[in-house]
N, C-alpha and C positions, 0 to 999 in steps of 0.2 A: 503352586502359589504364585500370584502375579508379583512382579517387581514393583517397587514404589517409585513413581516418577513425579518430580517436583517441577512444575512449569513456572518460571518467573518472568514477569513482563511489566513494563511501564505503560503499555498500550493494551486496552481491553475494552469491550463494550461496556457502556454505551459510547465510548470514543471509537467509532467505527473508522478504521483505516485498513491498509493492506496487512499490517501486522496483526490486528485484532481478528480479521477474517481468516488469516492463515492459522491462528491458534484455534479458533472455533471449528474450522474445517478439520484440523488435525486431530482434535480431541475425539471426534466421532470414531476415528479408527484407533487412536492410541488407547482409549479406555477399554478396548477389547484385549489389549496386551498388557496394560499397566493399571495399578491403582493410582489415580491421579489427584494431586493437590495443585491448585493454581494460586499464586500470590500476585495480586494486581491492585492498582489504585482504586479507591472508592469514589469514582466519578459520580456526580450528582445525576439523579433522575434516570429512568429507564434502565435500572440495573438488570443486566443480563444474567439469567440463570441457566445452567446446563445440568441436566440430570446425570447422575452417576459419577460425579466428581466432588471433591471438597474445594471450596473457594474461600480464600481469606482476602478480605479487602482492607487495605491500609489507608488511613486518613490522608487527605491532601495537604501539602504546604500551600498556604494562601497567597502564593506569588506565582504569576504567570511568566513562563519563558517562551516568548513568541506567542503561539496559540496553545501552548502545552502547559499543563499543571503536573507536577511530580508528587509522589507520595512521600510521607515522612520516612526517613531512612532508619527503619526499626531493625537494626542489624541483629540484635540478639534474638528477636522473634524469628527472623528469617533463618538465622543460624540453627535454631532448634529444629526447624523444618528440614533444612539441608542435612543435618546430622541424622535425621530419621529416614531420609530418602536413599534409594540405591543409585539414582542418577538424576542430575539436574539438567533441565532443558531450558536455557535462557534465550530471550528474544530481543532484549534491548539493553542499553547501558545507561538508563536513568538511575534514579536512586535505588530502585528495587534490583535492577540488573547488577549494579556495582556491588551492592551488599551480598547478593547471592553468589557472585563469582568469588569475592573475597572470602566468604564463609565456606564455600566448597573447597577452596584452596587450603584453608585452615584445617578443615575436617578431612582432608585427603579424599574428597569425593569426586567422582567423575562429573565434569561440567562441560556440556556441549552448548555452544551458542550458534544460533542461526543468524547470519548477517543479512538483515533486511535493508539496511541503508549504510552509506558511508557517513558515519556519525558526524565527522568534522565538517563535511560539506553541508549536511542537513542543518546542523546547528548554526553555521555561519549564514545560511540563507534564511533561517527562521527568525533571526533577530533584526531589529531595525537599525541599531547602532552597534559600534564596536565589533564589526564583522571580522576584521583581520585578527583582532585579539581573541575573539571567540574561536576562530578556526584554529589558531596555534594551540590554545589551551586544550580544546577538545581533542585535537590530534594527539597530543601527548598523553592525555587521559585514556583515550582509546587504545593506544599502543600498550600502555601499562596494564590496563585491565584485560584486554584480549590475550595478552601473552601469559596470563595466568590460567587460561582455559585448557581443557584436555584436547578439544577438537573444535574447529570452526567449520560450520556448513555454509558454503557460499553458493550463490545462485548462478555464477558464471565464471569462466576463466578470467575475464576482465577484472572482476572483483578480486579474485585470488591474486592476480598480478599486482593490483593496486595496493592491497594489504601488505604483500611481501615487499613492495617498493618502499613502503613506509615502516619497515622494520617490525612488522607483526609476523613473528616467526612460528607461531603455533601451527601444528599440523592442520591442513585444510582438505576438504573434500567438496567437489562440485556436485550439487543436486539442484538442477534448475527448478524454479517455481512453476507450478502448473495450475490449471483451471479444471473444474468439474464440467466437462463439455456436454454431459447429459442434462445438467441443470441450466448452464448458460448456453442458450441456443436461440436462433431467430424465432420470431413470432409474426403473424400477420399484423402489419403496421396499423391498419384501421382499428382492429380490436385492441391492440396494445395501447394506442393513444386514448381510446375511449376508457380503458381501464384506469388511467391516471387523470382523466378529466380534461383531455386536450382534444380539440377539434381534429378530425382526420385530415383536414385540408392544410393543417399547420405543418410547416417544415421545421423540425426540431433539431437544433444544434445542441449537443450536450457535453457536460463535464460531470464526473463523479469523483468524490474524494473529500478528504479533509481540506478545508479552505485555509491554508497556511501561506506565509509569504513565499516559501520555496515553490509553491504550486503555480505562482504567477498568474492567478486568475484575472487580474486587471488587464493583462495583455489580451486575453480572450474577450473580455467585456468591451475593450476598446475596438477590437477587430469587428465584433458584432455590431457596434455602433455604426461602423461604416457599411456593413452588410444590410442592416435593416432599412437604410435609406433606399435601397434598390429592391428589396423583397419584403413587402409589408406583412406577409403571412409567416415570416420567419420568427422563431422564438428561441431564446437561449435558456436551456434548462440546466441549472446547477444543483446537483444532488449532493447534499452534505451540509456541514456547518463548520464554523470556525471564526476567523477574523472577519470583521465587516470591511468590505471594499467599496470605497466611494464610487469607483468607476462602474460598479455593477448596479448601482441604484438608478436604473433607467427603464424606460418603457420597453416591454418585450422580454425582460429578464425575470425568470422565475427561479427562486431559491427555495428548495424544499425544507431546509433545516434537517433535523434528525430524521433518518429513515432506517428502519430495521431491515427491510428487504429491498435491495437496489435493483433486482432483476427486472421488474416491470418497467422501470425507468430506462434502463438500457434498451429494452425491446421497443420502447416508444420513440427512441432517438432515430434520426435519419443520418446524422453525422456525429462522431465522437471526437473531441479535442482534448489533448493533454499538452498544456503549455508549460510544463514544469521546467524549473531551472536546474534541478538535480533529482535523480531517481536512481534506484538500483535495478529492479526488475520491472516495476509498475504493474501490479496485479490488476488494477482497474483497466489498463490498456488491454491486457490479455482477456479479461472478461468481456470487454466491448468487442474485441475481435471474435471471440467465441460466439457472440450473439450476431455475428455476420455484419457488423457495422463497418463502413469505411471510416478510417481513422486519420487524423492529422495530428502529428506529434513532434516534439523536439527530439533531437538525436542525443539523448542522455542515457547514461548507464547501459544496461544490456539491451535496451530497446533497439540499439543499433544492430544487434545480432539477429533479432527476429522480425524487425520491420524493414522492408526494402522499398525505398522510395519509388513510387510508380508501379510497383508490383503487387503489394498487399497493404499499401497505405501511402500517405503523403507526409513529407517532412518539411519543417520550417525552422529557421534559426531562432534561438531563444530570444524572447523580448521583441521580436520583429512583428509589429502590429500589421503593417502593410503586407508583409509576406504571408501571414496567416490569413488575412482577408482575401488575398488572391487565391490561395488554396481553397478556401471556402467557396469563393465564386465559381471556381472550376467545378467543384463537386455539385453545387446547387444547379448549375446550368446543364450538367451532364448526368442524367439519371442512370444511364447504362454504365458509366464509369463508377458510380457509387455501387452498383450491383457487382461489377467485376471485382473491385477492390474488397468489398465486403465478403464475397464468396472466397476469395484468395486468403483473406484474413482468417476466416474460420478454419480453412484447410490447414493453415500454418499451425494454429493452436491445437487442433485435433491430432496432428501428426507429430508435433514436437514439444508441446507444453501441456500434456495431459496430467491431471491431478493424481490419478492412480499411480503413475510412475514416481511422482514426487513423494507421496506419503509412504509408499512401499519402501523406498530407499531410506527415508527418515527413520522409520520403525526399525529397519535392519541395523542402522548405526546406533540407535538408542539401546538395542538389545545386546550388542556386543559387550 
């Protein structure tokens, strides 16, 4: 008889981000080993359904925090599910995550949390005002909540050290985030661009992800504004939805909005850019690398561990519009460099960030 696994999360499709994709990818393997129930917010439209699991959607609080809406904290509903589960696998510490950890502690249930982000950094960068106050409050909350868990799964030694430095003493294990390299792979650019309705002669600079303040998409849009003066056939493709950014409302910028399948868009890009102010692992960067794209990224989170400037990608300082524009010019002018970096990028992901290793390690820990 399969054990009962409760997955609790404040991020789930149709709010597509790294956390949501991690959960969806994980479920395909986890449901072979567990009877799964997922508790997630009831985001509007495009509600994602997964066969073979139970899914409980909780209604949203009608207040936005940055670009994020949280679910109503239905503690007693969550506690009943926690009490019925053998193990709880938590992904975030929004209202659902906090309730599930407190309930698991109360019921003496095993609660494992995967650390997708440094919550206090993400919260501080996500809001427009009171950033210092937000950082201090969320740091204290994160410490209190995560110290009630049975185990923390972290994506890198750097994250492990940072949590310990901030007095989060719960036992930790490192399981690096990975990518399905058989799915995310290069494709002929002419065909890929035609698939999404872009002329094959267009040079596509791309970004993929939730458009929140911490992603600093305006820096990318401002750099593109400098680039398009020199290369009229260049386009900026932003795959995702979120906050509206004034800097991105310019000619040559295409914003897709909600996209269920991001793969064709990666494959149509010539260059991928991640301008983020804060990240932990950055799944989108790994996916772009697996697709053989030359990448230009900020040195945040564990990106510094797998992206080596000039070897398998290029790096620029956070918020540096001119620096990013220079890196883009270098890649646009030099097709052979794009090929060299893209080939090395895919090799890095295939050899060190394979999804099979990630999910196998996660299943092993959940079964113990």
